[in-house]
A tleap script that builds the chain and sets N, CA, C and O, in Angstrom:
source leaprc.protein.ff14SB
mol = sequence {
  NMET ASP LEU ILE THR THR PRO HIE PHE ALA
  SER ALA ASP ASP PHE TYR GLU ALA LEU ILE
  GLU THR HIE ARG ASP LEU SER VAL GLU GLU
  SER HIE ALA LEU ASN ALA ARG LEU VAL LEU
  LEU LEU ALA ASN HIE ILE GLY THR ILE ASP
  VAL LEU ARG GLN ALA LEU ALA ALA ALA ARG
  ASP SER ALA PRO ALA PRO VAL GLN VAL GLN
  PRO GLN THR PRO GLN THR SER SER GLN ALA
  PRO VAL PRO ALA HIE ALA ALA LYS CARG
}
set mol.1.N position { -0.885 24.617 -2.076 }
set mol.1.CA position { -1.163 23.722 -0.973 }
set mol.1.C position { 0.162 23.396 -0.279 }
set mol.1.O position { 1.176 23.182 -0.944 }
set mol.2.N position { 0.152 23.358 1.031 }
set mol.2.CA position { 1.333 22.995 1.809 }
set mol.2.C position { 1.190 21.591 2.376 }
set mol.2.O position { 0.084 21.086 2.568 }
set mol.3.N position { 2.317 20.988 2.633 }
set mol.3.CA position { 2.359 19.664 3.248 }
set mol.3.C position { 1.824 19.758 4.671 }
set mol.3.O position { 2.221 20.641 5.432 }
set mol.4.N position { 0.940 18.864 5.020 }
set mol.4.CA position { 0.407 18.803 6.388 }
set mol.4.C position { 1.374 17.976 7.222 }
set mol.4.O position { 1.576 16.793 6.951 }
set mol.5.N position { 1.970 18.594 8.236 }
set mol.5.CA position { 2.929 17.877 9.082 }
set mol.5.C position { 2.428 17.698 10.517 }
set mol.5.O position { 3.100 17.078 11.341 }
set mol.6.N position { 1.259 18.239 10.806 }
set mol.6.CA position { 0.657 18.024 12.126 }
set mol.6.C position { -0.178 16.743 12.064 }
set mol.6.O position { -0.588 16.339 10.976 }
set mol.7.N position { -0.437 16.099 13.196 }
set mol.7.CA position { -1.234 14.873 13.178 }
set mol.7.C position { -2.553 15.089 12.425 }
set mol.7.O position { -3.291 16.039 12.685 }
set mol.8.N position { -2.822 14.181 11.491 }
set mol.8.CA position { -3.974 14.349 10.604 }
set mol.8.C position { -4.708 13.023 10.393 }
set mol.8.O position { -5.565 12.926 9.516 }
set mol.9.N position { -4.383 12.011 11.181 }
set mol.9.CA position { -4.970 10.681 11.060 }
set mol.9.C position { -6.300 10.612 11.799 }
set mol.9.O position { -6.470 11.204 12.864 }
set mol.10.N position { -7.226 9.885 11.219 }
set mol.10.CA position { -8.438 9.547 11.964 }
set mol.10.C position { -8.077 8.513 13.029 }
set mol.10.O position { -8.618 8.525 14.134 }
set mol.11.N position { -7.142 7.608 12.674 }
set mol.11.CA position { -6.697 6.587 13.622 }
set mol.11.C position { -5.275 6.168 13.262 }
set mol.11.O position { -5.072 5.230 12.492 }
set mol.12.N position { -4.308 6.861 13.817 }
set mol.12.CA position { -2.897 6.581 13.525 }
set mol.12.C position { -2.508 5.173 13.941 }
set mol.12.O position { -1.740 4.514 13.240 }
set mol.13.N position { -3.020 4.703 15.063 }
set mol.13.CA position { -2.679 3.359 15.532 }
set mol.13.C position { -3.159 2.290 14.551 }
set mol.13.O position { -2.459 1.305 14.316 }
set mol.14.N position { -4.337 2.478 13.985 }
set mol.14.CA position { -4.856 1.507 13.017 }
set mol.14.C position { -3.983 1.489 11.762 }
set mol.14.O position { -3.704 0.424 11.211 }
set mol.15.N position { -3.554 2.669 11.314 }
set mol.15.CA position { -2.681 2.704 10.135 }
set mol.15.C position { -1.346 2.030 10.435 }
set mol.15.O position { -0.859 1.243 9.624 }
set mol.16.N position { -0.749 2.329 11.588 }
set mol.16.CA position { 0.530 1.733 11.943 }
set mol.16.C position { 0.402 0.208 12.007 }
set mol.16.O position { 1.275 -0.511 11.520 }
set mol.17.N position { -0.665 -0.274 12.597 }
set mol.17.CA position { -0.886 -1.724 12.684 }
set mol.17.C position { -1.018 -2.332 11.284 }
set mol.17.O position { -0.456 -3.395 11.021 }
set mol.18.N position { -1.744 -1.678 10.395 }
set mol.18.CA position { -1.916 -2.172 9.025 }
set mol.18.C position { -0.584 -2.149 8.279 }
set mol.18.O position { -0.294 -3.062 7.506 }
set mol.19.N position { 0.224 -1.123 8.500 }
set mol.19.CA position { 1.533 -1.022 7.853 }
set mol.19.C position { 2.456 -2.145 8.307 }
set mol.19.O position { 3.118 -2.781 7.486 }
set mol.20.N position { 2.499 -2.385 9.599 }
set mol.20.CA position { 3.327 -3.464 10.142 }
set mol.20.C position { 2.841 -4.813 9.619 }
set mol.20.O position { 3.653 -5.659 9.243 }
set mol.21.N position { 1.533 -5.021 9.591 }
set mol.21.CA position { 0.972 -6.281 9.100 }
set mol.21.C position { 1.303 -6.488 7.624 }
set mol.21.O position { 1.551 -7.615 7.195 }
set mol.22.N position { 1.307 -5.416 6.853 }
set mol.22.CA position { 1.630 -5.510 5.424 }
set mol.22.C position { 3.064 -5.983 5.215 }
set mol.22.O position { 3.355 -6.659 4.228 }
set mol.23.N position { 3.959 -5.634 6.133 }
set mol.23.CA position { 5.372 -6.017 6.027 }
set mol.23.C position { 5.677 -7.392 6.630 }
set mol.23.O position { 6.771 -7.926 6.449 }
set mol.24.N position { 4.709 -7.954 7.343 }
set mol.24.CA position { 4.945 -9.231 8.036 }
set mol.24.C position { 5.378 -10.310 7.047 }
set mol.24.O position { 4.805 -10.444 5.966 }
set mol.25.N position { 6.383 -11.065 7.428 }
set mol.25.CA position { 6.907 -12.205 6.672 }
set mol.25.C position { 7.605 -11.830 5.366 }
set mol.25.O position { 7.859 -12.705 4.537 }
set mol.26.N position { 7.917 -10.565 5.166 }
set mol.26.CA position { 8.670 -10.154 3.976 }
set mol.26.C position { 10.161 -10.125 4.300 }
set mol.26.O position { 10.554 -9.855 5.435 }
set mol.27.N position { 10.970 -10.400 3.310 }
set mol.27.CA position { 12.418 -10.239 3.470 }
set mol.27.C position { 12.722 -8.744 3.498 }
set mol.27.O position { 11.849 -7.926 3.209 }
set mol.28.N position { 13.934 -8.393 3.839 }
set mol.28.CA position { 14.335 -6.987 3.845 }
set mol.28.C position { 14.155 -6.394 2.455 }
set mol.28.O position { 13.643 -5.284 2.311 }
set mol.29.N position { 14.577 -7.133 1.429 }
set mol.29.CA position { 14.460 -6.637 0.050 }
set mol.29.C position { 12.998 -6.449 -0.345 }
set mol.29.O position { 12.647 -5.444 -0.963 }
set mol.30.N position { 12.147 -7.410 0.007 }
set mol.30.CA position { 10.717 -7.305 -0.306 }
set mol.30.C position { 10.080 -6.132 0.441 }
set mol.30.O position { 9.219 -5.438 -0.099 }
set mol.31.N position { 10.507 -5.919 1.675 }
set mol.31.CA position { 9.995 -4.807 2.470 }
set mol.31.C position { 10.386 -3.462 1.860 }
set mol.31.O position { 9.571 -2.542 1.796 }
set mol.32.N position { 11.640 -3.353 1.413 }
set mol.32.CA position { 12.083 -2.112 0.755 }
set mol.32.C position { 11.295 -1.868 -0.526 }
set mol.32.O position { 10.895 -0.738 -0.805 }
set mol.33.N position { 11.071 -2.919 -1.300 }
set mol.33.CA position { 10.313 -2.787 -2.547 }
set mol.33.C position { 8.868 -2.382 -2.259 }
set mol.33.O position { 8.303 -1.557 -2.977 }
set mol.34.N position { 8.268 -2.951 -1.218 }
set mol.34.CA position { 6.916 -2.558 -0.832 }
set mol.34.C position { 6.880 -1.078 -0.466 }
set mol.34.O position { 5.981 -0.354 -0.895 }
set mol.35.N position { 7.862 -0.621 0.330 }
set mol.35.CA position { 7.912 0.789 0.707 }
set mol.35.C position { 8.031 1.690 -0.520 }
set mol.35.O position { 7.393 2.741 -0.582 }
set mol.36.N position { 8.844 1.286 -1.491 }
set mol.36.CA position { 9.004 2.089 -2.707 }
set mol.36.C position { 7.678 2.175 -3.470 }
set mol.36.O position { 7.299 3.249 -3.937 }
set mol.37.N position { 6.977 1.046 -3.595 }
set mol.37.CA position { 5.681 1.061 -4.292 }
set mol.37.C position { 4.670 1.917 -3.536 }
set mol.37.O position { 3.891 2.648 -4.148 }
set mol.38.N position { 4.682 1.828 -2.216 }
set mol.38.CA position { 3.759 2.623 -1.402 }
set mol.38.C position { 4.031 4.113 -1.572 }
set mol.38.O position { 3.099 4.906 -1.704 }
set mol.39.N position { 5.308 4.495 -1.569 }
set mol.39.CA position { 5.668 5.904 -1.766 }
set mol.39.C position { 5.152 6.397 -3.113 }
set mol.39.O position { 4.589 7.488 -3.203 }
set mol.40.N position { 5.342 5.595 -4.160 }
set mol.40.CA position { 4.890 6.001 -5.491 }
set mol.40.C position { 3.367 6.098 -5.570 }
set mol.40.O position { 2.836 7.012 -6.202 }
set mol.41.N position { 2.672 5.172 -4.939 }
set mol.41.CA position { 1.210 5.243 -4.915 }
set mol.41.C position { 0.715 6.499 -4.197 }
set mol.41.O position { -0.183 7.188 -4.680 }
set mol.42.N position { 1.304 6.782 -3.054 }
set mol.42.CA position { 0.891 7.964 -2.288 }
set mol.42.C position { 1.294 9.254 -2.996 }
set mol.42.O position { 0.556 10.239 -2.956 }
set mol.43.N position { 2.461 9.257 -3.646 }
set mol.43.CA position { 2.883 10.433 -4.414 }
set mol.43.C position { 1.911 10.683 -5.562 }
set mol.43.O position { 1.563 11.831 -5.841 }
set mol.44.N position { 1.476 9.628 -6.221 }
set mol.44.CA position { 0.497 9.776 -7.293 }
set mol.44.C position { -0.810 10.340 -6.743 }
set mol.44.O position { -1.448 11.178 -7.381 }
set mol.45.N position { -1.205 9.879 -5.563 }
set mol.45.CA position { -2.442 10.366 -4.953 }
set mol.45.C position { -2.332 11.859 -4.621 }
set mol.45.O position { -3.279 12.616 -4.833 }
set mol.46.N position { -1.181 12.276 -4.103 }
set mol.46.CA position { -0.968 13.696 -3.782 }
set mol.46.C position { -0.953 14.503 -5.073 }
set mol.46.O position { -1.688 15.480 -5.218 }
set mol.47.N position { -0.114 14.087 -6.000 }
set mol.47.CA position { -0.120 14.651 -7.334 }
set mol.47.C position { 0.434 16.041 -7.529 }
set mol.47.O position { 0.537 16.483 -8.673 }
set mol.48.N position { 0.791 16.745 -6.498 }
set mol.48.CA position { 1.291 18.117 -6.610 }
set mol.48.C position { 2.783 18.133 -6.308 }
set mol.48.O position { 3.200 17.803 -5.198 }
set mol.49.N position { 3.589 18.518 -7.302 }
set mol.49.CA position { 5.044 18.454 -7.134 }
set mol.49.C position { 5.537 19.327 -5.991 }
set mol.49.O position { 6.490 18.949 -5.310 }
set mol.50.N position { 4.926 20.475 -5.759 }
set mol.50.CA position { 5.373 21.335 -4.648 }
set mol.50.C position { 5.191 20.628 -3.305 }
set mol.50.O position { 6.070 20.696 -2.445 }
set mol.51.N position { 4.070 19.958 -3.123 }
set mol.51.CA position { 3.820 19.232 -1.873 }
set mol.51.C position { 4.766 18.042 -1.771 }
set mol.51.O position { 5.279 17.751 -0.690 }
set mol.52.N position { 5.000 17.355 -2.881 }
set mol.52.CA position { 5.916 16.223 -2.865 }
set mol.52.C position { 7.330 16.663 -2.516 }
set mol.52.O position { 8.026 15.974 -1.771 }
set mol.53.N position { 7.760 17.801 -3.045 }
set mol.53.CA position { 9.099 18.316 -2.695 }
set mol.53.C position { 9.179 18.672 -1.216 }
set mol.53.O position { 10.198 18.432 -0.569 }
set mol.54.N position { 8.117 19.238 -0.689 }
set mol.54.CA position { 8.089 19.532 0.753 }
set mol.54.C position { 8.196 18.236 1.567 }
set mol.54.O position { 8.892 18.186 2.581 }
set mol.55.N position { 7.501 17.199 1.112 }
set mol.55.CA position { 7.544 15.912 1.809 }
set mol.55.C position { 8.932 15.297 1.729 }
set mol.55.O position { 9.434 14.764 2.718 }
set mol.56.N position { 9.557 15.368 0.554 }
set mol.56.CA position { 10.912 14.830 0.403 }
set mol.56.C position { 11.891 15.563 1.321 }
set mol.56.O position { 12.714 14.932 1.983 }
set mol.57.N position { 11.802 16.877 1.358 }
set mol.57.CA position { 12.698 17.670 2.211 }
set mol.57.C position { 12.442 17.368 3.687 }
set mol.57.O position { 13.385 17.229 4.466 }
set mol.58.N position { 11.174 17.268 4.067 }
set mol.58.CA position { 10.846 16.983 5.473 }
set mol.58.C position { 11.351 15.607 5.886 }
set mol.58.O position { 11.856 15.435 6.995 }
set mol.59.N position { 11.217 14.628 4.999 }
set mol.59.CA position { 11.689 13.272 5.311 }
set mol.59.C position { 13.200 13.250 5.441 }
set mol.59.O position { 13.741 12.613 6.345 }
set mol.60.N position { 13.881 13.941 4.544 }
set mol.60.CA position { 15.341 13.955 4.594 }
set mol.60.C position { 15.844 14.702 5.828 }
set mol.60.O position { 16.791 14.262 6.480 }
set mol.61.N position { 15.214 15.823 6.146 }
set mol.61.CA position { 15.640 16.628 7.296 }
set mol.61.C position { 15.359 15.952 8.631 }
set mol.61.O position { 15.991 16.278 9.636 }
set mol.62.N position { 14.418 15.015 8.649 }
set mol.62.CA position { 14.077 14.356 9.915 }
set mol.62.C position { 14.832 13.053 10.120 }
set mol.62.O position { 14.612 12.360 11.113 }
set mol.63.N position { 15.722 12.712 9.191 }
set mol.63.CA position { 16.501 11.475 9.324 }
set mol.63.C position { 17.448 11.588 10.515 }
set mol.63.O position { 18.001 12.658 10.767 }
set mol.64.N position { 17.637 10.496 11.246 }
set mol.64.CA position { 18.574 10.544 12.371 }
set mol.64.C position { 19.994 10.772 11.871 }
set mol.64.O position { 20.354 10.396 10.755 }
set mol.65.N position { 20.775 11.390 12.719 }
set mol.65.CA position { 22.178 11.628 12.373 }
set mol.65.C position { 22.895 10.297 12.223 }
set mol.65.O position { 22.604 9.349 12.953 }
set mol.66.N position { 23.836 10.216 11.275 }
set mol.66.CA position { 24.571 8.958 11.113 }
set mol.66.C position { 25.363 8.624 12.370 }
set mol.66.O position { 25.874 9.505 13.062 }
set mol.67.N position { 25.447 7.360 12.635 }
set mol.67.CA position { 26.212 6.881 13.786 }
set mol.67.C position { 27.686 6.919 13.414 }
set mol.67.O position { 28.086 6.391 12.376 }
set mol.68.N position { 28.479 7.537 14.255 }
set mol.68.CA position { 29.915 7.590 14.010 }
set mol.68.C position { 30.584 6.465 14.779 }
set mol.68.O position { 30.459 6.355 15.999 }
set mol.69.N position { 31.287 5.646 14.046 }
set mol.69.CA position { 31.977 4.510 14.654 }
set mol.69.C position { 33.389 4.945 15.016 }
set mol.69.O position { 34.143 5.432 14.174 }
set mol.70.N position { 33.724 4.763 16.263 }
set mol.70.CA position { 35.051 5.106 16.740 }
set mol.70.C position { 35.990 3.939 16.483 }
set mol.70.O position { 35.650 2.795 16.787 }
set mol.71.N position { 37.169 4.209 15.927 }
set mol.71.CA position { 38.108 3.103 15.723 }
set mol.71.C position { 38.491 2.490 17.060 }
set mol.71.O position { 38.695 3.185 18.056 }
set mol.72.N position { 38.582 1.175 17.051 }
set mol.72.CA position { 38.951 0.483 18.281 }
set mol.72.C position { 40.463 0.411 18.389 }
set mol.72.O position { 41.172 0.216 17.401 }
set mol.73.N position { 40.931 0.572 19.604 }
set mol.73.CA position { 42.363 0.420 19.830 }
set mol.73.C position { 42.654 -1.060 19.994 }
set mol.73.O position { 41.853 -1.788 20.581 }
set mol.74.N position { 43.784 -1.510 19.487 }
set mol.74.CA position { 44.111 -2.937 19.620 }
set mol.74.C position { 44.176 -3.330 21.085 }
set mol.74.O position { 44.665 -2.585 21.934 }
set mol.75.N position { 43.669 -4.517 21.352 }
set mol.75.CA position { 43.728 -5.016 22.721 }
set mol.75.C position { 45.138 -5.505 22.993 }
set mol.75.O position { 45.787 -6.126 22.152 }
set mol.76.N position { 45.578 -5.205 24.185 }
set mol.76.CA position { 46.914 -5.652 24.561 }
set mol.76.C position { 46.806 -7.027 25.201 }
set mol.76.O position { 45.879 -7.311 25.959 }
set mol.77.N position { 47.741 -7.843 24.888 }
set mol.77.CA position { 47.777 -9.185 25.443 }
set mol.77.C position { 48.599 -9.163 26.720 }
set mol.77.O position { 49.518 -8.356 26.863 }
set mol.78.N position { 48.270 -10.036 27.632 }
set mol.78.CA position { 49.040 -10.114 28.870 }
set mol.78.C position { 50.353 -10.850 28.644 }
set mol.78.O position { 51.235 -10.832 29.503 }
set mol.79.N position { 50.484 -11.500 27.487 }
set mol.79.CA position { 51.723 -12.206 27.182 }
set mol.79.C position { 52.538 -11.382 26.196 }
set mol.79.O position { 51.990 -10.697 25.333 }
set mol.80.N position { 53.824 -11.459 26.337 }
set mol.80.CA position { 54.708 -10.768 25.394 }
set mol.80.C position { 54.677 -11.482 24.069 }
set mol.80.O position { 54.538 -12.705 24.041 }
set mol.81.N position { 54.801 -10.762 22.960 }
set mol.81.CA position { 54.807 -11.413 21.663 }
set mol.81.C position { 56.013 -12.338 21.520 }
set mol.81.O position { 57.087 -12.073 22.059 }
set mol.82.N position { 55.811 -13.413 20.790 }
set mol.82.CA position { 56.891 -14.379 20.557 }
set mol.82.C position { 57.604 -13.974 19.286 }
set mol.82.O position { 56.970 -13.828 18.241 }
set mol.83.N position { 58.907 -13.789 19.356 }
set mol.83.CA position { 59.657 -13.458 18.129 }
set mol.83.C position { 59.494 -14.558 17.105 }
set mol.83.O position { 59.378 -15.729 17.467 }
set mol.84.N position { 59.483 -14.199 15.823 }
set mol.84.CA position { 59.270 -15.154 14.759 }
set mol.84.C position { 60.286 -16.289 14.771 }
set mol.84.O position { 59.923 -17.440 14.528 }
set mol.85.N position { 61.560 -15.985 15.052 }
set mol.85.CA position { 62.582 -17.034 15.040 }
set mol.85.C position { 62.395 -18.008 16.178 }
set mol.85.O position { 62.799 -19.166 16.063 }
set mol.86.N position { 61.784 -17.571 17.292 }
set mol.86.CA position { 61.601 -18.444 18.450 }
set mol.86.C position { 60.397 -19.362 18.249 }
set mol.86.O position { 60.334 -20.438 18.845 }
set mol.87.N position { 59.438 -18.945 17.412 }
set mol.87.CA position { 58.247 -19.740 17.202 }
set mol.87.C position { 58.479 -20.906 16.270 }
set mol.87.O position { 57.644 -21.809 16.204 }
set mol.88.N position { 59.599 -20.918 15.537 }
set mol.88.CA position { 59.895 -21.968 14.542 }
set mol.88.C position { 60.712 -23.092 15.151 }
set mol.88.O position { 61.800 -23.382 14.651 }
set mol.89.N position { 60.273 -23.691 16.128 }
set mol.89.CA position { 61.008 -24.784 16.760 }
set mol.89.C position { 60.510 -26.089 16.315 }
set mol.89.O position { 61.017 -27.124 16.749 }
savepdb mol mol.pdb
quit
């Protein structure tokens, strides 16, 4: 059996709404834990390691590319720096 990756929902909008509602009022940690339990429940329902491996690979391959943060250059001040000996007055 192969992983079905084409739309296969009777009602995708209803599932999305139920998923969002399930996460409502949860903390980030609680939401992550819910997602982990949901993955395990669905994996158990699928039950075939070959299909699960296909799903894991598809999920990993579809992840967005990491955001690359560019180092910021120091901002220049319009005032000249004060020498340390001059600041001790």
